[in-house]
N, C-alpha and C positions, 0 to 999 in steps of 0.2 A: 027696671033702673036705668040700663046703662045705658036706653035709644034718645031717652033729654037730652041728656047727657053729650052722647055723640052729635044731636041735631044744634046742642048751643056750642059747642068748640067748632064746628066745623066754619064755621061764618068767619072765623077767627085765624084759622090757619089759610082761608084763601086769599085773607085778604094781603100779606106777604108777598103773595104769588104774584095778584095782581099789581100791585106794589112795583116788584121788582120789574111784570114785565115792561110797565109803560113806564120805566127810568129805564129800561135796555133796550125799550122804541125808542124814548128822546133822545139817547147820546148814537144809537143808530143814526136816527134824523142829521145828528147833528154834522156824523162825518161822512156821510153820503147826499147830502142835501148841496157843497158844494161841486159837486162835481154833476148833481141830476141837471141843475141847473146849465149846464153845459150845454146839454141836448137840445131844449126845443129853441135856443139860441142860433143852432147850426141852419133851421129853417127857417130862419128871419130873414126877411125880404131888402130890410132897411141894411145898409151898408156900416152899420154901428149897434152896438150892443144897448138894447133898452128895452124895457118890459114896460104895459104887455107892445106885443112885437104889433108893428102894424101892418102885417102878410105875412101869408106862407108862401117859401120860394124854394127850390131847390139850387140856388144860382152857387152856392159856395160850395154844393158836390160839385157841380159843372166847370168850378174852374178848380180842380185836381184833377178830373179825369178829364178835361176836355183838350185843345190843342192850343193852348195859347203859350207864351213862354211862361205866365208865373205855372200852370198845370204841367210845363216842362221841367219846371225845379222841384215842385212837390212828385211828380211820378220818379224822378231823379235818386231826389232824397228817400222817398218808400225803397229804391230798388235798391240802393245802397244799404238800409235796416234790414234785407231780407239777405243780402250777401252779408254782412257781418256778423248779423244775431243767428244765422243757421250755421255758417261756418264755425263760430265761435260755442256756439252750441253743441256741437258734434266734440269737436276738442275737448270742451271742458268735461262732458258726459263723459267718455270714454277715460280719460282723465282722473276724476271725480270719483270714478266709481273705481277703478283700481286702486287708489289711496284707499277708499275706504273698506275695501276688501285686504286691504294690506295688515291695513291699522287693526280689524275685528279680528284677523287672524295670529296676530303678532303678538307674542306675551314680552315684547320687550320694555323693560320699568318708566320708560320716558316717551312712550307711544300717545298720552295726553296730551306732553310737551309739544310733539309732532302734530296731534289735530288742532290743539289750538293754533299753531303757525298757522295750518293750510285752511282755518276760518277767517285769521286775523284780517282780514283784508273787507272781511264786513262791518269791521268797527272802526279799521283807520279813516279818516277823513279823506275823501274822495279827491282833494284837493292837494293830498298829500302823496296818494298811488299817482295821481295825473303830474306830478312834479319829478317821481321817483319814475317814469314809466318814461317820458319824455327824454330825460335823462341817458335812460339808457337806450331806448331808438334812434336818440340823437348820434350815438355814439356810434350806432350801427347801418347808420344813414335810413333810416325803415323810416321816419317821419312824412308825413306826407303817401302813404303807401296802405292799401289795405291789412297788407298782411299785419302793419303794428296795432288797426283797430281790433280785428282778431283775435292778436293773441294776446293784447290787453282784456278784452270783453272776455277770452277765455280765462286767464289767468285770474280776474275780478266773479266771473261767475261759476267759479267749479266750488267754491265755497258750500254753494246753494247743493249742490249733487253730491257732496258729502255730507252734507250731513244730513239730508234724504233716503239714502241711499244707508248708511249707517246708522240710521234709527231703523230701518225696514231688516239688518242685519242682526238689533238686538233680539229678535224673534226670529229669529233663522236656526230650526232644527238641524244641527252637524250628524245627526244621528242618518240624513238622507244621506249625505258623503258617502259618508261611510259604507253604507247599504249599496252604494252605485261602485263602489270599489272593490269591496268582494263579489259584486257578478261581473268585472273585470272591465269594468268601466277608468277610462286613462284619467287622470286630472283635470284634461282641457274638455274630455267630451262629458265629463261628471257637471264641470263649469256650465257648458252650454245648456244641457239639458235636462239638469236639476236646480243649478242655484241661477243661475240667468231668468228663466221665466218664472221663480219664487220672487225673486228684487226685482221684478219688472216695473212693480208699481212705484217702488221708491227712485228708480233712475227711470220712467218719464216721468215724474213729476217733477227732482231735479234737472230736468233738461227743461219741461217748463219755463219754469222758474228762472235758470240761466236765458232764456230767450226773453221772458218777458225784462229782467232787468239791461240784458242789452239793448233793447229797442227803446226804456228809459233813460240808458247813460248819456250823461251831458257833457260833464265836466270832465274826464279822461279825454274826451273826443275831442274837447276845444284845442284841450292841449297837441293831438296827436292827429287830427284831419285838418286838411286843406278844402277849398272847396270842392272838388269834385269828388272827396267821399265825404260830404256832408249827407248826414241821418236827419232821422222826419225831427226828432228832438232840438237838434240845431236851426232845424230850417224854421221850424216852431218859435225856437228866441230872439231868430233873424225878422222872426215876422212880427213877433209883439215890442221890439226893440224900432223897429225903421215904419212900420205901417201897419195901425193895429185893426188887419182884414179878419173880418168874420169866418174866412177861409179856414181860420185856424180852430175853431169851433167843430167845423167839419172834420177835419185832421182829430179833434179832439177825439170829438165822436164816433169815431171809427176804432181808435185807439182803446174805447171803454168798450164797443161791445166787443172785439179783440177778447183785451182782458177776460169780461164776463167768459167767455167761451172755453179760455185756458185755462180758468181758477175753475169751471165746472165740470172740466177735463180731469183737474186734479183732484177734486170733492168725489170722484166716480173711482179713481185710480185707489184711493183713501179707502176710499171702501169696500172696493174689492185687498186690497192689501187685509184689511181688519179681517174681513170674513176666511183670507187663508188662514191669521191669526190665530183665529176664536171659531172654527169650524162647529157650525149647531149638529147636537147629536140627531 
């Protein structure tokens, strides 16, 4: 008597799952459709944005990597983004990791307040941060230099590292450090041989988020940079305002591909971190 009952209730249980999958797919399509439509336009042969495309061409990618004056502008912007992004990411990763380690081992009653202050740049409007940083660096006569961009991007990217490393440290087994001390390891050796390898997925994930944020940041950079320090987002912004050139779609496609690769790395690191926290028997 139970088998017919199971057969009658099974379709009813499948229906909500199908509806949930359908709604989830529609929401996902709504979120990524504005990004997807950019990619085909980067191969458009016409010098304007239109569907259907009249033909296929790589001319807009040649505008980036060719030898024209426009290509030089884009190449300089890409180089500036790498200089600022890599330098600020290294600085943000070091400072964010040290801050997360200090907070995780502290018993101070106000450590949650300190944590909130450290991650506050994530909720403060970018224009407010830009005004404050401009005022500070103007006093130091650093506006219009790479140092101002690197320091600003590091300060605003460090919260990503603090959050990811703090989340990783919540599952860290402190017994391992005591075992290392029992076997004669110094605190520095225990950190490099025990702590750092175990929290490395969180450190690398935070560094990737900080790097991606640096590549995408435009408001603070507008306050601090002069034309020799303009990064890719500012070049794209100028291109949209001055001449709506499809080269922008080619640059956007390259950024989308880079972001997908970096997010795939983050996903792999998160799965690796989960295996460390919950090893299979």
